C-alpha positions in Angstrom: 13.2 -2.8 18.5 10.0 -4.5 17.4 6.9 -4.9 19.5 3.6 -6.6 18.7 0.5 -4.5 19.6 -2.3 -6.4 18.0 -4.3 -6.2 21.3 -3.4 -2.6 21.9 -4.4 -1.4 18.4 -7.7 -3.1 18.7 -8.2 -1.3 22.0 -7.8 2.0 20.3 -11.0 1.4 18.4 -13.1 1.3 21.6 -15.6 -0.8 19.7 -16.3 2.0 17.2 -15.6 2.1 13.4 -14.7 5.1 11.4 -17.3 6.2 8.8 -16.5 5.3 5.2 -14.0 7.8 4.0 -12.4 8.7 0.7 -13.7 6.6 -2.2 -16.1 4.6 -0.1 -17.7 7.8 1.1 -18.9 8.6 -2.4 -16.3 11.0 -3.7 -17.3 10.4 -7.3 -14.5 12.3 -9.1 -11.9 10.3 -7.1 -13.8 7.0 -7.6 -13.7 7.5 -11.4 -10.0 8.1 -11.3 -9.0 5.1 -9.2 -11.5 2.6 -10.5 -11.1 0.6 -13.7 -13.6 -1.0 -16.1 -12.0 -3.8 -17.9 -13.2 -4.8 -21.4 -14.3 -8.3 -22.4 -11.1 -8.6 -24.4 -9.0 -7.5 -21.4 -10.8 -10.0 -19.1 -10.1 -12.8 -21.5 -6.4 -11.9 -21.5 -6.3 -11.9 -17.7 -8.2 -15.3 -17.6 -5.4 -16.8 -19.7 -2.9 -15.9 -17.0 -4.9 -16.9 -14.0 -7.7 -19.0 -12.5 -11.4 -18.2 -11.8 -12.5 -18.6 -8.2 -15.8 -18.3 -6.4 -15.9 -15.9 -3.4 -18.0 -15.9 -0.2 -19.2 -13.1 2.0 -16.6 -12.4 4.7 -13.8 -14.1 2.8 -10.4 -12.4 3.3 -8.5 -12.2 0.0 -5.5 -10.5 1.6 -4.8 -8.9 4.9 -2.6 -6.1 6.3 0.8 -7.5 7.1 0.8 -10.2 4.4 4.2 -10.3 2.5 2.4 -10.1 -0.9 -0.8 -10.8 -2.8 -2.0 -11.7 -6.3 -3.7 -9.5 -8.9 -7.4 -10.1 -8.5 -10.2 -9.1 -10.9 -13.8 -8.9 -9.7 -16.2 -10.6 -12.1 -19.2 -10.7 -9.8 -19.9 -9.4 -6.3 -18.0 -6.7 -4.4 -14.7 -6.5 -2.3 -14.0 -3.9 0.3 -10.5 -2.4 0.8 -10.0 -1.2 4.4 -7.2 -0.3 6.8 -6.7 0.6 10.4 -6.2 4.3 10.8 -5.5 5.9 14.2 -6.5 2.5 15.6 -10.0 2.4 14.0 -11.4 0.4 11.0 -11.7 2.5 7.9 -13.3 1.5 4.6 -11.3 3.0 1.7 -12.6 1.6 -1.6 -15.1 -0.9 -2.9 -14.2 -3.0 -6.0 -17.1 -4.0 -8.2 -17.4 -6.1 -11.4 -14.7 -5.5 -14.1 -12.5 -3.7 -11.6 -9.2 -5.1 -10.4 -7.8 -5.4 -6.9 -4.2 -4.0 -6.7 -2.2 -1.0 -5.7 1.3 0.0 -6.4 2.7 -2.3 -3.6 1.9 -5.2 -6.0 4.8 -3.9 -8.1 7.1 -2.5 -5.5 7.1 -5.5 -3.2 6.0 -3.6 -0.1 4.2 -5.6 2.6 0.4 -5.4 2.3 -1.0 -2.5 4.4 -4.7 -2.9 3.6 -7.2 -5.7 4.0 -9.5 -7.0 1.2 -12.7 -8.6 2.3 -15.6 -9.9 0.2 -18.8 -8.0 1.0 -20.9 -9.5 -1.8 -20.4 -13.1 -3.0 -19.4 -13.7 -6.6 -16.4 -14.7 -8.7 -12.9 -13.4 -9.2 -9.9 -14.0 -11.5 -6.7 -14.6 -9.6 -3.5 -13.8 -11.5 -0.3 -14.9 -9.6 1.9 -11.9 -8.8 4.8 -13.4 -10.7 2.7 -13.3 -13.9 1.8 -9.6 -13.6 4.9 -8.4 -15.5 4.1 -10.8 -18.4 0.5 -9.5 -18.5 1.6 -5.9 -18.7 4.3 -6.5 -21.3 2.1 -8.7 -23.5 -0.8 -6.2 -23.8 0.2 -2.5 -24.0 -3.2 -1.0 -23.5 -4.0 -3.3 -20.6 -0.6 -2.7 -19.0 -1.1 1.0 -19.3 -4.5 0.8 -17.6 -3.2 -1.4 -14.8 -0.1 0.7 -14.0 -1.7 4.1 -14.3 -4.6 3.1 -12.1 -2.2 1.7 -9.5 -0.3 5.0 -9.5 -3.5 7.0 -9.1 -4.7 4.7 -6.2 -1.3 5.2 -4.5 -1.6 9.0 -4.7 -5.2 9.0 -3.5 -4.5 6.6 -0.6 -1.6 8.8 0.5 -3.9 11.8 0.7 -6.0 9.7 3.1 -2.8 8.9 5.1 -3.1 5.2 4.4 -0.1 2.9 4.5 2.4 2.5 7.3 2.6 5.4 9.7 5.6 7.2 11.1 5.3 9.1 14.3 8.0 11.6 15.1 9.1 15.2 15.4 10.1 17.2 12.4 13.1 18.3 14.4 14.3 14.7 15.0 17.1 13.6 12.7 16.0 9.9 12.9 12.4 10.9 11.9 13.8 12.7 8.8 16.1 9.7 8.1 13.1 7.3 8.0 10.9 9.7 6.0 13.7 10.1 3.4 14.2 6.3 3.3 10.5 5.6 2.8 10.3 8.2 0.0 13.4 6.9 -1.8 12.1 3.3 -1.7 8.5 4.3 -2.8 6.9 3.0 0.4 3.3 4.0 1.0 3.4 5.9 4.3 2.0 8.8 6.2 3.9 11.0 8.7 2.3 12.0 12.0 4.1 15.1 13.2 4.4 15.2 17.0 4.8 18.9 16.9 1.5 19.7 15.2 -0.7 16.6 15.2 -2.5 15.7 18.5 -3.1 12.2 17.2 0.6 11.4 17.6 0.9 11.9 21.4 -2.5 10.0 21.8 -1.2 7.0 19.9 2.1 7.0 21.8 0.1 6.9 25.1 -2.0 4.0 23.9 1.1 2.1 22.8 2.7 2.9 26.2 5.6 4.7 24.5 7.1 8.1 25.2 8.4 10.9 23.0 11.9 9.7 23.7 11.1 6.4 22.0 10.3 8.1 18.6 10.4 7.8 15.7 7.9 5.0 15.8 6.7 3.1 12.7 3.2 1.5 12.8 2.9 -1.4 10.3 0.1 -3.6 9.2 -0.7 -6.6 11.4 -0.2 -4.7 14.7 3.6 -4.5 14.5 5.4 -1.4 15.8 9.1 -0.5 15.3 10.8 1.8 17.8 13.5 4.0 16.2 14.5 1.2 13.7 17.6 1.3 11.5 17.0 1.6 7.8 17.7 -2.2 7.4 15.2 -3.1 10.1 12.6 -0.7 8.5 13.1 -2.3 5.1 12.7 -5.8 6.4 9.6 -4.9 8.3 8.1 -3.2 5.3 8.7 -6.3 3.3 11.0 -4.7 0.6 14.4 -6.2 1.7 13.8 -9.8 0.6 12.0 -8.7 -2.5 14.7 -6.2 -3.5 17.4 -8.9 -3.1 15.5 -11.1 -5.5 15.5 -8.2 -8.0 19.1 -7.2 -7.4 20.5 -9.2 -10.3 18.7 -6.8 -12.6 19.7 -3.1 -13.1 16.1 -2.0 -12.7 13.1 -3.4 -11.0 9.8 -4.4 -12.7 8.3 -1.1 -11.5 11.3 1.0 -12.8 11.1 -0.6 -16.2 7.4 -0.2 -16.5 7.5 3.4 -15.2 10.3 4.4 -17.5 8.6 3.0 -20.6 5.3 4.7 -19.7 6.6 8.1 -18.5 5.3 7.6 -15.0 6.9 10.2 -12.8 6.1 12.3 -9.8 7.5 15.6 -8.6 9.7 16.9 -5.9 6.6 18.7 -4.5 4.9 15.3 -4.1 7.9 14.0 -2.1 8.0 17.1 0.1 4.4 16.5 0.9 4.9 12.8 1.8 3.1 11.7 -1.3 6.1 10.6 -3.3 5.6 9.0 -6.7 8.8 10.1 -8.2 11.4 7.9 -9.8 14.8 8.9 -8.2 17.9 7.1 -9.3 20.0 6.9 -6.1 22.6 4.2 -5.4 21.2 1.1 -3.9 22.5 -2.0 -2.1 20.7 -5.3 -3.0 18.0 -3.2 -4.6 17.2 -1.3 -1.4 18.0 2.4 -1.3 19.7 3.2 2.0 
């Protein structure tokens, strides 16, 4: 079952915003790892695949819940990446000149779970998503930088529990089913354990749901899934249609790039709900059930 809680999730904020966390809070070691500084030559390559656009303060480049977005490179100005965490606005990362705006969901096809807003006017290069594979394959060094940075951003964002949220008990078989499904399909998600995290019961009360309704999935755009099937979960996360489009190939764009560049995670990462591994289970239409 799917319910729309746009009004409810706004009510959670109570008019307050969370302080800037993670990268935006000035954790410099993390910022250096998840930021990129593109060279003049790399910028020229990206220009050849895209278009240059002027940006205005307050302009939304992509918003949580969008089915996809383009690769964007900041030439001038700044862009803030933020999400809604526990019902409150949270700034995650600020992109400045020569940095690019993208996370691993650009390659996996997952529905956008963060919002990108221009905070300082300037210029960007917009490269259509369909051209990203060509960019990566045409320039090895640039492709390495893009993919590796996307992977580091995914791991760092998962540490901040960004992405879609699953609320459920560790003892619930359906909770375990959805967690395993999300990990196998490389979805960015965090798990709120009803047995140990007080945030879980509080969110359920705000959503007017009960423990018996769990597991519950909170997605971008205010959508909530109540004990969804794997197929419903895939569709809501945005990977079902994308995976069907990729089904004619033996591997997806991300698999191919990851295999060539040795990008792997560990079982420990998956056990800690920070999965970046490259499992090879059987799939139906590109979605691992």
